[in-house]
C-alpha positions as CSV (number, residue, x, y, z in Angstrom):
1,M,9.4,-4.3,14.8
2,K,8.9,-6.8,11.9
3,A,7.7,-9.4,14.5
4,T,5.0,-6.6,15.6
5,F,3.9,-5.6,11.9
6,K,3.4,-10.1,11.6
7,V,0.8,-10.0,14.8
8,I,-1.1,-7.4,13.2
9,K,-1.1,-8.6,9.8
10,N,-2.2,-11.9,11.2
11,E,-4.7,-10.1,13.3
12,I,-6.5,-8.6,10.1
13,E,-6.2,-11.6,8.5
14,S,-8.4,-13.4,11.4
15,F,-11.0,-10.9,10.6
16,G,-11.2,-12.6,7.1
17,F,-9.6,-10.0,5.3
18,S,-7.6,-10.7,2.5
19,I,-4.1,-8.8,2.3
20,V,-3.0,-8.3,-1.2
21,S,0.2,-6.4,-0.7
22,H,2.3,-5.5,2.2
23,D,5.3,-3.2,2.9
24,F,7.0,-3.5,6.2
25,E,10.2,-1.5,4.9
26,R,9.6,2.1,5.5
27,L,11.6,4.1,7.5
28,W,8.3,5.3,9.5
29,G,6.6,1.6,9.3
30,G,4.7,-0.2,6.9
31,F,1.2,-1.1,5.6
32,L,-1.2,-3.0,4.1
33,V,-3.6,-3.3,1.5
34,I,-6.8,-4.9,1.9
35,D,-8.8,-6.8,-0.9
36,E,-10.7,-3.6,-2.5
37,S,-13.9,-6.2,-3.0
38,Q,-13.7,-6.0,0.7
39,A,-13.9,-2.7,1.2
40,Q,-17.5,-2.8,2.3
41,E,-16.7,-5.1,5.0
42,F,-13.2,-3.1,6.1
43,F,-15.6,0.3,6.3
44,N,-18.3,-1.8,8.6
45,K,-15.1,-3.2,10.8
46,F,-12.9,-0.2,11.2
47,F,-15.2,2.9,10.4
48,E,-18.6,2.6,11.8
49,G,-21.4,5.3,10.9
50,L,-19.4,6.2,7.7
51,D,-21.1,5.9,4.2
52,I,-19.0,4.0,1.9
53,N,-20.2,5.6,-1.2
54,T,-19.1,9.2,0.1
55,L,-15.6,8.1,0.2
56,K,-15.2,6.2,-3.5
57,I,-12.9,8.0,-6.1
58,G,-14.2,7.4,-9.6
59,G,-16.0,4.8,-8.2
60,K,-12.8,3.2,-6.6
61,L,-11.6,2.5,-2.9
62,S,-8.2,1.5,-1.5
63,P,-8.5,0.3,1.9
64,K,-5.5,0.3,3.8
65,M,-3.7,0.1,7.3
66,L,-1.0,2.2,8.0
67,I,1.5,0.6,10.7
68,V,3.9,3.3,11.9
69,K,6.5,3.1,14.4
70,P,6.4,4.6,17.7
71,K,7.6,8.4,17.5
72,A,7.7,7.8,14.1
73,R,7.1,10.7,11.3
74,L,5.2,10.7,8.0
75,S,6.1,12.9,5.2
76,W,3.8,16.1,5.1
77,Q,1.1,15.0,3.0
78,Y,-1.0,16.9,0.2
79,H,-4.2,15.6,-1.0
80,N,-4.9,16.9,-4.9
81,R,-6.8,14.0,-6.2
82,R,-8.5,12.1,-3.3
83,A,-9.8,12.8,0.6
84,E,-8.8,10.2,3.0
85,I,-10.0,8.7,6.2
86,W,-8.1,7.8,9.1
87,Q,-8.8,5.7,12.0
88,V,-6.9,5.2,14.8
89,Y,-6.8,1.5,15.8
90,K,-4.5,1.1,18.5
91,G,-2.6,3.1,20.5
92,S,-2.2,6.9,19.7
93,A,-1.6,9.0,16.6
94,G,-0.8,12.8,16.4
95,I,-1.0,14.9,13.3
96,I,-0.3,18.5,12.4
97,R,-2.4,20.1,9.5
98,S,-2.0,23.3,7.5
99,N,-3.4,24.5,4.1
100,T,0.1,26.3,3.9
101,D,3.4,24.9,4.5
102,A,3.6,26.4,7.8
103,E,3.3,24.1,10.9
104,N,0.4,24.0,13.1
105,E,0.1,22.9,16.5
106,M,-0.1,18.7,16.9
107,E,-3.4,17.6,17.0
108,V,-3.6,13.7,19.2
109,Y,-6.0,11.0,18.7
110,G,-6.9,8.0,20.7
111,E,-8.1,4.8,19.9
112,G,-11.3,5.2,17.8
113,G,-10.4,8.8,16.6
114,Q,-11.1,9.6,13.1
115,I,-9.1,12.0,11.2
116,V,-10.6,13.6,7.9
117,L,-8.0,14.8,5.6
118,Q,-9.8,17.1,2.5
119,Q,-9.2,16.5,-0.9
120,G,-7.3,19.9,-1.9
């Protein structure tokens, strides 16, 4: 799997993005953090049609790419401090949303699918 992470890291760097940190040691996979000064370019490349100014929290954006292993699961997420927008770059992703801790049906998104996670 580490070879896959390196391929993806190299691909993102080939687009001209500077990766300021990464972690490929998570049970579910890993992530790349893109230089915040490249946030506009990152959003132009991966989030066409979104207004970057609506995404800033306290004037800050933290562009990040999650690389999730096949069949792996992230932990249950709460978004008390910020909203998030995820876009499936390659493959597919399934998410389960709930305003309580009850587990609802899984929604599956293919490449290009956008997942908006509201704050709160």
